[in-house]
N, CA, C and O of each residue as an XYZ file, in Angstrom:
904
protein
N     -64.578     33.611     -1.685
C     -64.977     33.905     -0.308
C     -66.082     34.962     -0.307
O     -66.008     35.937     -1.054
N     -67.090     34.773      0.516
C     -68.191     35.733      0.623
C     -67.654     37.101      1.051
O     -66.760     37.193      1.892
N     -68.200     38.142      0.471
C     -67.685     39.493      0.716
C     -67.787     39.877      2.193
O     -66.980     40.668      2.681
N     -68.771     39.326      2.910
C     -68.920     39.663      4.324
C     -67.711     39.227      5.124
O     -67.240     39.964      5.991
N     -67.200     38.033      4.845
C     -66.033     37.537      5.565
C     -64.815     38.398      5.242
O     -64.028     38.719      6.133
N     -64.656     38.772      3.979
C     -63.528     39.612      3.581
C     -63.580     40.940      4.325
O     -62.553     41.410      4.815
N     -64.747     41.548      4.416
C     -64.895     42.828      5.098
C     -64.614     42.697      6.591
O     -63.997     43.581      7.185
N     -65.061     41.602      7.200
C     -64.778     41.380      8.614
C     -63.284     41.239      8.866
O     -62.767     41.774      9.847
N     -62.600     40.537      8.004
C     -61.164     40.354      8.178
C     -60.406     41.669      7.980
O     -59.385     41.895      8.630
N     -60.890     42.531      7.098
C     -60.286     43.855      6.956
C     -60.466     44.664      8.237
O     -59.558     45.376      8.667
N     -61.635     44.547      8.835
C     -61.855     45.213     10.114
C     -60.931     44.699     11.190
O     -60.518     45.453     12.072
N     -60.605     43.426     11.127
C     -59.707     42.834     12.111
C     -58.310     43.438     12.068
O     -57.605     43.429     13.076
N     -57.896     43.967     10.909
C     -56.589     44.600     10.825
C     -56.492     45.795     11.770
O     -55.455     46.004     12.399
N     -57.556     46.574     11.873
C     -57.592     47.685     12.818
C     -57.479     47.183     14.248
O     -56.771     47.765     15.070
N     -58.175     46.115     14.529
C     -58.139     45.514     15.869
C     -56.730     45.098     16.260
O     -56.303     45.360     17.384
N     -56.002     44.456     15.357
C     -54.665     43.982     15.708
C     -53.727     45.140     16.020
O     -52.900     45.041     16.927
N     -53.850     46.238     15.275
C     -52.992     47.387     15.543
C     -53.308     48.009     16.905
O     -52.404     48.470     17.602
N     -54.574     48.020     17.279
C     -54.985     48.683     18.510
C     -54.730     47.848     19.755
O     -54.535     48.401     20.837
N     -54.728     46.504     19.619
C     -54.754     45.648     20.796
C     -53.540     44.753     20.965
O     -53.534     43.919     21.870
N     -52.523     44.883     20.147
C     -51.366     43.982     20.238
C     -50.809     43.903     21.655
O     -50.604     42.805     22.172
N     -50.563     45.031     22.283
C     -49.918     45.018     23.603
C     -50.879     44.654     24.723
O     -50.441     44.379     25.840
N     -52.170     44.647     24.452
C     -53.136     44.380     25.506
C     -53.080     42.937     25.992
O     -53.629     42.622     27.049
N     -52.432     42.065     25.248
C     -52.406     40.653     25.631
C     -51.181     40.286     26.476
O     -51.028     39.134     26.880
N     -50.303     41.274     26.745
C     -49.070     40.955     27.459
C     -49.337     40.280     28.803
O     -48.634     39.339     29.168
N     -50.324     40.739     29.529
C     -50.569     40.263     30.886
C     -51.518     39.076     30.957
O     -51.825     38.597     32.049
N     -51.985     38.597     29.813
C     -52.953     37.503     29.847
C     -52.536     36.340     28.950
O     -53.380     35.563     28.504
N     -51.258     36.222     28.691
C     -50.802     35.116     27.853
C     -51.085     33.767     28.493
O     -51.414     32.812     27.790
N     -50.967     33.671     29.794
C     -51.085     32.372     30.456
C     -52.305     32.262     31.364
O     -52.680     31.159     31.763
N     -52.925     33.385     31.692
C     -54.055     33.319     32.618
C     -54.947     34.532     32.416
O     -54.623     35.460     31.675
N     -56.062     34.491     33.091
C     -57.001     35.599     33.008
C     -57.544     35.900     34.392
O     -57.644     35.020     35.247
N     -57.892     37.156     34.594
C     -58.450     37.591     35.874
C     -59.537     38.630     35.608
O     -59.385     39.807     35.938
N     -60.621     38.180     35.013
C     -61.644     39.146     34.602
C     -62.376     39.747     35.799
O     -62.534     39.117     36.845
N     -62.810     40.979     35.606
C     -63.594     41.684     36.618
C     -65.087     41.425     36.485
O     -65.842     41.630     37.436
N     -65.520     40.972     35.301
C     -66.944     40.766     35.054
C     -67.100     39.548     34.163
O     -66.226     39.276     33.340
N     -68.182     38.817     34.304
C     -68.514     37.717     33.424
C     -69.709     38.123     32.584
O     -70.692     38.652     33.103
N     -69.624     37.883     31.326
C     -70.742     38.153     30.425
C     -71.105     36.874     29.700
O     -70.287     35.959     29.619
N     -72.306     36.792     29.175
C     -72.739     35.618     28.417
C     -72.287     35.814     26.977
O     -73.003     36.385     26.154
N     -71.116     35.341     26.698
C     -70.521     35.477     25.376
C     -69.580     34.302     25.203
O     -69.559     33.413     26.054
N     -68.821     34.267     24.162
C     -67.958     33.107     23.934
C     -66.648     33.249     24.636
O     -65.712     33.968     24.288
N     -66.712     32.510     25.609
C     -67.163     32.830     26.945
C     -65.914     33.191     27.695
O     -65.975     33.635     28.842
N     -64.782     33.005     27.057
C     -63.495     33.388     27.624
C     -63.368     34.904     27.603
O     -63.615     35.536     26.576
N     -62.990     35.483     28.719
C     -62.955     36.945     28.840
C     -61.911     37.594     27.940
O     -61.945     38.806     27.725
N     -60.977     36.791     27.408
C     -59.941     37.339     26.526
C     -60.385     37.426     25.073
O     -59.664     37.965     24.234
N     -61.562     36.901     24.771
C     -62.065     36.893     23.395
C     -63.024     38.075     23.217
O     -64.124     38.078     23.768
N     -62.601     39.063     22.451
C     -63.364     40.309     22.266
C     -64.227     40.167     21.023
O     -63.788     40.454     19.909
N     -65.454     39.724     21.225
C     -66.216     39.178     20.110
C     -66.527     40.173     19.009
O     -66.439     39.823     17.833
N     -66.885     41.394     19.348
C     -67.144     42.382     18.313
C     -65.882     43.148     17.942
O     -65.648     43.431     16.766
N     -65.079     43.481     18.922
C     -63.874     44.257     18.643
C     -62.878     43.490     17.783
O     -62.090     44.104     17.064
N     -62.897     42.161     17.841
C     -61.952     41.406     17.013
C     -62.170     41.654     15.527
O     -61.250     41.503     14.724
N     -63.385     42.033     15.167
C     -63.686     42.359     13.775
C     -63.594     43.854     13.508
O     -63.860     44.290     12.388
N     -63.229     44.640     14.493
C     -63.278     46.085     14.341
C     -64.695     46.612     14.285
O     -64.931     47.688     13.737
N     -65.647     45.874     14.843
C     -67.067     46.221     14.745
C     -67.546     46.918     16.008
O     -67.369     46.398     17.110
N     -68.152     48.096     15.855
C     -68.800     48.747     16.991
C     -70.201     49.231     16.636
O     -70.754     50.104     17.305
N     -70.762     48.661     15.587
C     -72.086     49.055     15.137
C     -73.108     47.960     15.455
O     -72.934     46.821     15.021
N     -74.166     48.280     16.203
C     -75.210     47.282     16.438
C     -75.907     46.914     15.135
O     -76.088     47.733     14.234
N     -76.292     45.627     15.079
C     -77.009     45.153     13.905
C     -76.138     44.454     12.884
O     -76.656     43.783     11.991
N     -74.833     44.594     12.993
C     -73.948     43.948     12.017
C     -73.713     42.478     12.304
O     -73.633     41.666     11.382
N     -73.604     42.136     13.565
C     -73.195     40.784     13.944
C     -74.177     40.235     14.972
O     -74.419     40.886     15.989
N     -74.730     39.099     14.744
C     -75.581     38.364     15.679
C     -74.651     37.445     16.465
O     -74.146     36.455     15.934
N     -74.441     37.768     17.679
C     -73.381     37.109     18.447
C     -73.953     36.038     19.360
O     -74.805     36.325     20.201
N     -73.492     34.814     19.200
C     -73.818     33.704     20.084
C     -72.557     33.334     20.856
O     -71.455     33.410     20.312
N     -72.701     32.947     22.083
C     -71.519     32.590     22.859
C     -71.762     31.469     23.837
O     -72.821     31.380     24.459
N     -70.763     30.611     23.967
C     -70.777     29.536     24.956
C     -69.366     28.993     25.084
O     -68.508     29.313     24.262
N     -69.110     28.187     26.085
C     -67.773     27.627     26.228
C     -67.567     26.539     25.166
O     -68.374     25.622     25.014
N     -66.469     26.680     24.452
C     -66.148     25.700     23.430
C     -66.710     26.009     22.058
O     -66.666     25.158     21.169
N     -67.246     27.227     21.863
C     -67.829     27.640     20.576
C     -68.616     26.524     19.905
O     -68.330     26.110     18.782
N     -69.636     26.046     20.655
C     -70.428     24.909     20.199
C     -71.624     25.364     19.384
O     -72.261     26.364     19.714
N     -71.929     24.641     18.333
C     -73.118     24.896     17.521
C     -74.199     23.858     17.803
O     -75.228     23.841     17.129
N     -73.981     23.006     18.778
C     -74.828     21.832     19.010
C     -75.561     21.963     20.333
O     -75.009     22.450     21.320
N     -76.813     21.521     20.341
C     -77.526     21.303     21.591
C     -78.198     19.937     21.527
O     -78.424     19.391     20.447
N     -78.511     19.397     22.695
C     -79.156     18.086     22.750
C     -80.652     18.252     22.983
O     -81.095     19.108     23.749
N     -81.411     17.408     22.300
C     -82.861     17.366     22.460
C     -83.270     15.903     22.578
O     -82.434     15.001     22.517
N     -84.565     15.688     22.747
C     -85.056     14.312     22.797
C     -84.786     13.586     21.482
O     -84.704     12.359     21.447
N     -84.651     14.341     20.421
C     -84.376     13.748     19.105
C     -82.882     13.534     18.865
O     -82.491     12.994     17.829
N     -82.045     13.956     19.817
C     -80.598     13.820     19.656
C     -79.939     15.186     19.499
O     -80.487     16.195     19.941
N     -78.778     15.219     18.877
C     -78.048     16.461     18.691
C     -78.609     17.230     17.487
O     -78.805     16.670     16.409
N     -78.862     18.526     17.701
C     -79.367     19.392     16.643
C     -78.571     20.694     16.676
O     -77.844     20.964     17.632
N     -78.716     21.496     15.627
C     -78.092     22.814     15.618
C     -78.725     23.664     16.710
O     -79.948     23.744     16.820
N     -77.887     24.289     17.505
C     -78.362     25.124     18.605
C     -79.287     26.217     18.089
O     -79.021     26.828     17.054
N     -80.373     26.460     18.814
C     -81.363     27.420     18.364
C     -80.825     28.824     18.194
O     -81.237     29.537     17.279
N     -79.895     29.242     19.075
C     -79.386     30.602     18.951
C     -78.516     30.768     17.722
O     -78.394     31.880     17.208
N     -77.905     29.692     17.231
C     -77.142     29.736     15.981
C     -78.086     29.657     14.788
O     -77.905     30.365     13.797
N     -79.086     28.799     14.886
C     -79.982     28.566     13.760
C     -80.926     29.730     13.509
O     -81.312     29.978     12.367
N     -81.301     30.444     14.557
C     -82.324     31.487     14.428
C     -82.019     32.496     13.316
O     -82.872     32.694     12.451
N     -80.834     33.150     13.292
C     -80.602     34.128     12.216
C     -80.489     33.487     10.840
O     -80.843     34.110      9.839
N     -80.004     32.262     10.775
C     -79.899     31.580      9.483
C     -81.274     31.223      8.932
O     -81.495     31.253      7.721
N     -82.192     30.886      9.828
C     -83.514     30.436      9.397
C     -84.510     31.577      9.224
O     -85.431     31.478      8.413
N     -84.329     32.676      9.994
C     -85.367     33.694     10.039
C     -84.897     35.100      9.674
O     -85.730     35.963      9.395
N     -83.601     35.354      9.668
C     -83.120     36.728      9.486
C     -82.329     36.911      8.202
O     -81.680     37.942      8.022
N     -82.368     35.959      7.331
C     -81.688     36.057      6.035
C     -80.174     36.201      6.172
O     -79.527     36.778      5.298
N     -79.617     35.693      7.237
C     -78.167     35.727      7.433
C     -77.509     34.732      6.484
O     -77.955     33.592      6.351
N     -76.452     35.176      5.833
C     -75.849     34.385      4.763
C     -74.538     33.720      5.142
O     -74.036     32.884      4.390
N     -73.965     34.076      6.301
C     -72.653     33.561      6.688
C     -72.710     33.082      8.127
O     -73.257     33.764      8.993
N     -72.150     31.916      8.382
C     -71.959     31.422      9.745
C     -70.463     31.273      9.985
O     -69.765     30.618      9.211
N     -69.971     31.887     11.068
C     -68.564     31.796     11.447
C     -68.448     31.036     12.760
O     -69.067     31.405     13.758
N     -67.657     29.979     12.753
C     -67.316     29.274     13.984
C     -65.930     29.756     14.385
O     -64.963     29.538     13.655
N     -65.822     30.412     15.542
C     -64.568     31.038     15.954
C     -64.055     30.393     17.234
O     -64.578     30.640     18.321
N     -63.022     29.562     17.092
C     -62.307     29.068     18.258
C     -61.235     30.056     18.664
O     -61.084     31.105     18.037
N     -60.489     29.730     19.709
C     -59.390     30.600     20.106
C     -58.290     29.784     20.763
O     -58.542     28.745     21.373
N     -57.073     30.273     20.628
C     -55.931     29.587     21.223
C     -56.074     29.544     22.743
O     -56.629     30.452     23.362
N     -55.555     28.459     23.327
C     -55.618     28.288     24.770
C     -57.018     28.106     25.317
O     -57.275     28.467     26.465
N     -57.933     27.556     24.529
C     -59.338     27.444     24.931
C     -59.485     26.587     26.188
O     -59.046     25.437     26.216
N     -60.106     27.153     27.231
C     -60.283     26.414     28.473
C     -61.234     25.247     28.339
O     -61.050     24.220     28.993
N     -62.266     25.386     27.489
C     -63.218     24.292     27.306
C     -62.562     23.114     26.604
O     -62.770     21.965     26.992
N     -61.770     23.394     25.569
C     -61.051     22.319     24.881
C     -60.017     21.688     25.817
O     -59.828     20.472     25.804
N     -59.353     22.509     26.624
C     -58.404     21.981     27.608
C     -59.101     21.047     28.586
O     -58.599     19.961     28.878
N     -60.262     21.468     29.095
C     -61.007     20.626     30.034
C     -61.471     19.339     29.369
O     -61.426     18.270     29.978
N     -61.921     19.439     28.114
C     -62.341     18.236     27.405
C     -61.169     17.281     27.210
O     -61.320     16.070     27.369
N     -60.009     17.821     26.868
C     -58.807     16.988     26.716
C     -58.453     16.309     28.041
O     -58.179     15.110     28.073
N     -58.458     17.074     29.127
C     -58.147     16.497     30.435
C     -59.174     15.441     30.832
O     -58.830     14.428     31.441
N     -60.419     15.682     30.488
C     -61.470     14.719     30.814
C     -61.264     13.417     30.040
O     -61.458     12.329     30.582
N     -60.874     13.535     28.784
C     -60.655     12.348     27.956
C     -59.423     11.560     28.379
O     -59.399     10.333     28.284
N     -58.409     12.265     28.843
C     -57.150     11.588     29.167
C     -57.065     11.133     30.624
O     -56.503     10.076     30.910
N     -57.626     11.934     31.555
C     -57.497     11.599     32.973
C     -58.832     11.537     33.705
O     -58.927     10.931     34.773
N     -59.851     12.153     33.144
C     -61.117     12.294     33.844
C     -61.064     13.460     34.807
O     -60.086     13.615     35.538
N     -62.091     14.273     34.820
C     -62.165     15.391     35.757
C     -63.542     15.424     36.382
O     -64.521     14.964     35.794
N     -63.604     15.979     37.595
C     -64.882     16.223     38.251
C     -65.400     17.583     37.793
O     -64.637     18.544     37.694
N     -66.683     17.659     37.518
C     -67.280     18.916     37.087
C     -68.728     18.962     37.538
O     -69.404     17.933     37.539
N     -69.222     20.139     37.924
C     -70.648     20.252     38.280
C     -71.524     19.964     37.070
O     -71.057     20.043     35.934
N     -72.785     19.634     37.301
C     -73.631     19.152     36.204
C     -73.709     20.078     35.004
O     -73.695     19.610     33.866
N     -73.789     21.383     35.233
C     -73.891     22.294     34.101
C     -72.653     22.283     33.230
O     -72.743     22.286     32.002
N     -71.481     22.271     33.880
C     -70.223     22.197     33.129
C     -70.087     20.821     32.485
O     -69.620     20.700     31.353
N     -70.495     19.795     33.207
C     -70.434     18.438     32.656
C     -71.263     18.337     31.380
O     -70.848     17.694     30.416
N     -72.429     18.970     31.374
C     -73.267     18.955     30.170
C     -72.514     19.566     28.984
O     -72.540     19.017     27.882
N     -71.848     20.692     29.208
C     -71.090     21.332     28.126
C     -69.946     20.446     27.656
O     -69.717     20.303     26.455
N     -69.222     19.847     28.613
C     -68.111     18.971     28.241
C     -68.592     17.767     27.443
O     -67.928     17.322     26.507
N     -69.758     17.243     27.826
C     -70.278     16.063     27.128
C     -70.694     16.367     25.691
O     -70.867     15.447     24.892
N     -70.857     17.654     25.353
C     -71.111     18.032     23.972
C     -69.826     18.189     23.166
O     -69.860     18.296     21.940
N     -68.689     18.202     23.870
C     -67.392     18.338     23.201
C     -66.606     17.036     23.149
O     -66.057     16.680     22.106
N     -66.551     16.327     24.274
C     -65.600     15.219     24.392
C     -65.801     14.098     23.367
O     -64.807     13.595     22.842
N     -67.042     13.680     23.052
C     -67.150     12.576     22.085
C     -66.551     12.916     20.726
O     -66.044     12.035     20.033
N     -66.607     14.172     20.348
C     -66.137     14.573     19.025
C     -64.640     14.861     19.025
O     -63.972     14.647     18.014
N     -64.106     15.342     20.145
C     -62.664     15.546     20.242
C     -61.925     14.221     20.406
O     -60.765     14.098     20.012
N     -62.594     13.241     20.984
C     -61.956     11.940     21.226
C     -61.411     11.342     19.941
O     -60.353     10.712     19.942
N     -62.128     11.537     18.849
C     -61.699     10.932     17.594
C     -60.412     11.542     17.059
O     -59.755     10.943     16.207
N     -60.039     12.726     17.546
C     -58.814     13.352     17.074
C     -57.584     13.023     17.880
O     -56.471     13.282     17.422
N     -57.738     12.461     19.065
C     -56.587     12.256     19.945
C     -55.549     11.326     19.342
O     -54.353     11.604     19.418
N     -55.988     10.227     18.744
C     -55.039      9.258     18.211
C     -54.277      9.792     17.004
O     -53.215      9.273     16.661
N     -54.811     10.822     16.361
C     -54.153     11.374     15.179
C     -53.143     12.454     15.512
O     -52.380     12.873     14.640
N     -53.120     12.917     16.758
C     -52.202     13.986     17.136
C     -50.752     13.525     17.043
O     -50.449     12.385     17.396
N     -49.844     14.392     16.574
C     -48.419     14.061     16.623
C     -47.994     13.777     18.059
O     -48.529     14.369     18.997
N     -47.049     12.888     18.228
C     -46.658     12.436     19.571
C     -45.668     13.363     20.260
O     -45.444     13.221     21.462
N     -45.071     14.300     19.546
C     -44.007     15.124     20.110
C     -44.474     16.513     20.525
O     -43.648     17.411     20.685
N     -45.776     16.712     20.702
C     -46.311     18.030     21.035
C     -46.303     18.267     22.537
O     -46.565     17.350     23.314
N     -46.000     19.504     22.949
C     -46.203     19.853     24.345
C     -47.680     20.152     24.571
O     -48.479     20.141     23.635
N     -48.028     20.419     25.823
C     -49.443     20.583     26.165
C     -50.099     21.763     25.433
O     -51.170     21.581     24.855
N     -49.498     22.973     25.432
C     -50.158     24.068     24.706
C     -50.352     23.775     23.225
O     -51.392     24.110     22.659
N     -49.362     23.154     22.592
C     -49.487     22.832     21.166
C     -50.572     21.794     20.937
O     -51.295     21.856     19.942
N     -50.688     20.846     21.850
C     -51.749     19.849     21.755
C     -53.121     20.507     21.823
O     -54.000     20.225     21.008
N     -53.294     21.392     22.810
C     -54.581     22.058     22.979
C     -54.932     22.871     21.736
O     -56.074     22.838     21.277
N     -53.962     23.596     21.191
C     -54.263     24.462     20.053
C     -54.586     23.681     18.793
O     -55.328     24.169     17.940
N     -54.056     22.503     18.660
C     -54.456     21.653     17.538
C     -55.853     21.088     17.746
O     -56.624     20.950     16.797
N     -56.171     20.766     18.985
C     -57.537     20.318     19.255
C     -58.543     21.459     19.106
O     -59.706     21.216     18.786
N     -58.111     22.691     19.333
C     -58.979     23.839     19.047
C     -59.374     23.834     17.576
O     -60.548     24.007     17.249
N     -58.397     23.635     16.680
C     -58.708     23.532     15.258
C     -59.637     22.357     14.979
O     -60.594     22.481     14.214
N     -59.355     21.228     15.596
C     -60.160     20.026     15.375
C     -61.603     20.271     15.796
O     -62.539     19.839     15.124
N     -61.772     20.968     16.916
C     -63.118     21.281     17.383
C     -63.832     22.213     16.411
O     -65.010     22.009     16.117
N     -63.138     23.234     15.906
C     -63.727     24.120     14.910
C     -64.152     23.323     13.680
O     -65.250     23.515     13.156
N     -63.280     22.431     13.224
C     -63.609     21.602     12.059
C     -64.884     20.808     12.286
O     -65.738     20.713     11.405
N     -64.999     20.242     13.471
C     -66.183     19.409     13.739
C     -67.452     20.255     13.761
O     -68.481     19.853     13.218
N     -67.379     21.424     14.388
C     -68.559     22.284     14.442
C     -68.976     22.736     13.042
O     -70.166     22.767     12.729
N     -67.995     23.090     12.194
C     -68.306     23.460     10.809
C     -68.989     22.301     10.094
O     -69.987     22.496      9.401
N     -68.449     21.093     10.262
C     -69.027     19.925      9.602
C     -70.459     19.678     10.061
O     -71.319     19.317      9.258
N     -70.712     19.872     11.353
C     -72.062     19.651     11.863
C     -73.047     20.620     11.222
O     -74.150     20.226     10.842
N     -72.653     21.888     11.103
C     -73.520     22.856     10.442
C     -73.732     22.514      8.975
O     -74.856     22.561      8.474
N     -72.640     22.168      8.286
C     -72.728     21.911      6.848
C     -73.595     20.691      6.558
O     -74.285     20.647      5.539
N     -73.563     19.719      7.435
C     -74.300     18.478      7.203
C     -75.749     18.536      7.695
O     -76.530     17.621      7.434
N     -76.104     19.601      8.399
C     -77.447     19.701      8.955
C     -78.452     20.079      7.877
O     -78.203     20.979      7.075
N     -79.580     19.393      7.859
C     -80.666     19.732      6.946
C     -81.342     21.044      7.330
O     -82.065     21.632      6.525
N     -81.109     21.505      8.566
C     -81.751     22.727      9.033
C     -81.064     23.986      8.510
O     -81.685     25.048      8.453
N     -79.796     23.883      8.129
C     -79.035     25.042      7.670
C     -79.158     25.141      6.150
O     -78.832     24.183      5.450
N     -79.619     26.272      5.626
C     -79.755     26.399      4.164
C     -78.424     26.163      3.449
O     -77.371     26.584      3.928
N     -78.481     25.493      2.311
C     -77.268     25.219      1.541
C     -76.585     26.498      1.081
O     -75.383     26.490      0.817
N     -77.319     27.585      0.983
C     -76.750     28.845      0.505
C     -75.873     29.538      1.535
O     -75.150     30.475      1.198
N     -75.923     29.097      2.777
C     -75.141     29.731      3.835
C     -73.669     29.346      3.700
O     -73.337     28.168      3.564
N     -72.787     30.355      3.739
C     -71.346     30.109      3.786
C     -70.951     29.842      5.228
O     -71.289     30.620      6.121
N     -70.234     28.742      5.462
C     -69.831     28.351      6.809
C     -68.312     28.368      6.876
O     -67.635     27.636      6.153
N     -67.791     29.211      7.750
C     -66.355     29.448      7.826
C     -65.884     29.193      9.252
O     -66.511     29.646     10.209
N     -64.782     28.469      9.389
C     -64.171     28.214     10.686
C     -62.900     29.026     10.852
O     -62.070     29.085      9.945
N     -62.750     29.652     12.009
C     -61.613     30.530     12.291
C     -61.042     30.231     13.672
O     -61.690     29.607     14.512
N     -59.815     30.692     13.883
C     -59.197     30.662     15.218
C     -58.661     32.053     15.525
O     -57.934     32.644     14.727
N     -59.029     32.560     16.687
C     -58.578     33.857     17.196
C     -57.360     33.598     18.081
O     -57.429     32.836     19.046
N     -56.251     34.240     17.739
C     -54.966     33.896     18.364
C     -54.412     35.061     19.170
O     -54.128     36.123     18.617
N     -54.257     34.863     20.493
C     -53.554     35.853     21.304
C     -52.360     35.238     22.034
O     -51.845     35.829     22.983
N     -51.919     34.059     21.599
C     -50.806     33.371     22.249
C     -49.620     33.165     21.310
O     -48.713     32.392     21.620
N     -49.617     33.843     20.178
C     -48.506     33.735     19.221
C     -48.356     32.323     18.674
O     -47.249     31.899     18.344
N     -49.449     31.600     18.578
C     -49.398     30.240     18.039
C     -49.325     30.239     16.520
O     -48.747     29.330     15.923
N     -49.909     31.257     15.892
C     -49.926     31.386     14.435
C     -49.009     32.539     14.029
O     -48.691     33.391     14.859
N     -48.582     32.579     12.773
C     -47.862     33.761     12.308
C     -48.787     34.968     12.291
O     -49.992     34.837     12.071
N     -48.218     36.138     12.525
C     -49.032     37.346     12.524
C     -49.062     37.998     13.886
O     -48.269     37.664     14.767
N     -49.981     38.928     14.053
C     -50.075     39.715     15.269
C     -51.035     39.084     16.264
O     -51.918     38.311     15.894
N     -50.845     39.427     17.536
C     -51.788     38.990     18.552
C     -53.162     39.595     18.276
O     -53.283     40.770     17.928
N     -54.187     38.772     18.439
C     -55.550     39.205     18.165
C     -55.983     38.953     16.731
O     -57.107     39.289     16.360
N     -55.115     38.371     15.924
C     -55.450     38.121     14.529
C     -56.337     36.877     14.397
O     -56.240     35.934     15.182
N     -57.185     36.907     13.403
C     -58.088     35.792     13.115
C     -57.549     35.037     11.910
O     -57.202     35.634     10.890
N     -57.485     33.721     12.040
C     -56.955     32.860     10.986
C     -58.047     31.908     10.518
O     -58.624     31.168     11.315
N     -58.321     31.934      9.223
C     -59.317     31.040      8.641
C     -58.703     29.652      8.509
O     -57.626     29.497      7.935
N     -59.392     28.641      9.044
C     -58.876     27.272      9.017
C     -59.783     26.306      8.268
O     -59.393     25.171      7.996
N     -60.992     26.751      7.932
C     -61.957     25.827      7.332
C     -63.024     26.641      6.610
O     -63.541     27.612      7.162
N     -63.351     26.260      5.398
C     -64.443     26.893      4.660
C     -65.328     25.794      4.091
O     -64.914     25.040      3.210
N     -66.547     25.711      4.602
C     -67.526     24.729      4.125
C     -66.992     23.300      4.157
O     -67.344     22.483      3.307
N     -66.140     23.001      5.141
C     -65.612     21.652      5.298
C     -64.246     21.435      4.677
O     -63.590     20.437      4.973
N     -63.803     22.341      3.825
C     -62.457     22.235      3.255
C     -61.455     22.764      4.270
O     -61.586     23.893      4.742
N     -60.448     21.949      4.613
C     -59.498     22.365      5.629
C     -58.042     22.303      5.178
O     -57.146     22.538      5.989
N     -57.784     21.999      3.937
C     -56.412     22.028      3.417
C     -56.036     23.472      3.128
O     -56.657     24.114      2.281
N     -55.030     23.990      3.819
C     -54.711     25.412      3.735
C     -54.358     25.833      2.315
O     -54.814     26.878      1.853
N     -53.560     25.044      1.622
C     -53.147     25.428      0.275
C     -54.339     25.458     -0.675
O     -54.446     26.349     -1.518
N     -55.229     24.486     -0.537
C     -56.443     24.482     -1.355
C     -57.293     25.714     -1.067
O     -57.810     26.344     -1.990
N     -57.438     26.055      0.203
C     -58.227     27.220      0.573
C     -57.612     28.505      0.025
O     -58.338     29.401     -0.407
N     -56.287     28.603      0.037
C     -55.638     29.812     -0.503
C     -55.898     29.947     -1.997
O     -56.086     31.058     -2.494
N     -55.912     28.839     -2.711
C     -56.198     28.885     -4.140
C     -57.655     29.231     -4.403
O     -57.971     29.942     -5.357
N     -58.538     28.729     -3.554
C     -59.967     28.987     -3.733
C     -60.352     30.407     -3.331
O     -61.310     30.967     -3.865
N     -59.607     30.992     -2.391
C     -59.964     32.291     -1.830
C     -58.734     33.205     -1.798
O     -58.269     33.577     -0.721
N     -58.208     33.568     -2.970
C     -56.962     34.337     -3.005
C     -57.074     35.709     -2.348
O     -56.066     36.282     -1.936
N     -58.292     36.240     -2.247
C     -58.444     37.565     -1.650
C     -58.124     37.590     -0.161
O     -57.893     38.659      0.404
N     -58.109     36.408      0.490
C     -57.746     36.341      1.911
C     -56.636     35.319      2.143
O     -56.511     34.791      3.248
N     -55.832     35.032      1.128
C     -54.859     33.952      1.268
C     -53.887     34.192      2.424
O     -53.407     33.236      3.034
N     -53.591     35.457      2.730
C     -52.692     35.749      3.835
C     -53.296     35.525      5.202
O     -52.588     35.599      6.206
N     -54.601     35.250      5.266
C     -55.277     35.020      6.549
C     -55.662     33.558      6.729
O     -56.353     33.206      7.685
N     -55.223     32.721      5.822
C     -55.534     31.292      5.913
C     -54.308     30.558      6.449
O     -53.256     30.543      5.810
N     -54.448     29.957      7.613
C     -53.359     29.221      8.263
C     -53.935     28.049      9.028
O     -55.065     28.106      9.513
N     -53.159     26.993      9.132
C     -53.523     25.882      9.998
C     -52.280     25.419     10.740
O     -51.171     25.447     10.206
N     -52.488     24.989     11.995
C     -51.434     24.344     12.753
C     -51.361     22.864     12.457
O     -50.311     22.244     12.625
N     -52.492     22.281     12.010
C     -52.593     20.823     11.919
C     -53.449     20.449     10.729
O     -54.621     20.817     10.653
N     -52.862     19.719      9.806
C     -53.609     19.143      8.692
C     -53.568     17.628      8.855
O     -52.496     17.022      8.857
N     -54.714     17.042      8.988
C     -54.813     15.613      9.298
C     -55.665     14.916      8.265
O     -55.869     13.705      8.349
């Protein structure tokens, strides 16, 4: 595992100790006082989750559904805000960070199963998610409740975004691409606010990842291996 990811996960240990109780009132809903352009759920503390308070350490991109894709006349390409540091700033690691209870994944699931009305801007975002999540629906276990279904699709979405980056000719082969899930709903073992690695460069078998990256084996977890 790249040393940068290991250091970020060590920083996350401080975050979990400081913020465990802060999630008590937002397990099922959110009532934010301000909206910021970040990934985009108000419960996801993008820099604090790593214990980071220093500018210059993390180039933060945010959108609903932690998407790495944008559409152009040429089709789907790596989003410019994700590609910029990889192409021009010598950034060596790309992290795709989903989160439990993701509203964008929930909306995409509802759209695929029942159809939903959405304004054009939201519809555009959903249309970048739904075709790729659709392929995972038939593989889901049949005995899952709704929250468990959503959280498995969160992993599936992270996997797809990692694969898109890894397969893109625009992303240098030297870049380490890691998929994670930020958990504040007690879906994974560990503390609220903990980050769980679910995918490294397209490898998603948890046991294989633990053998490949023993220095973070305690932070590698998956809800769904398909």
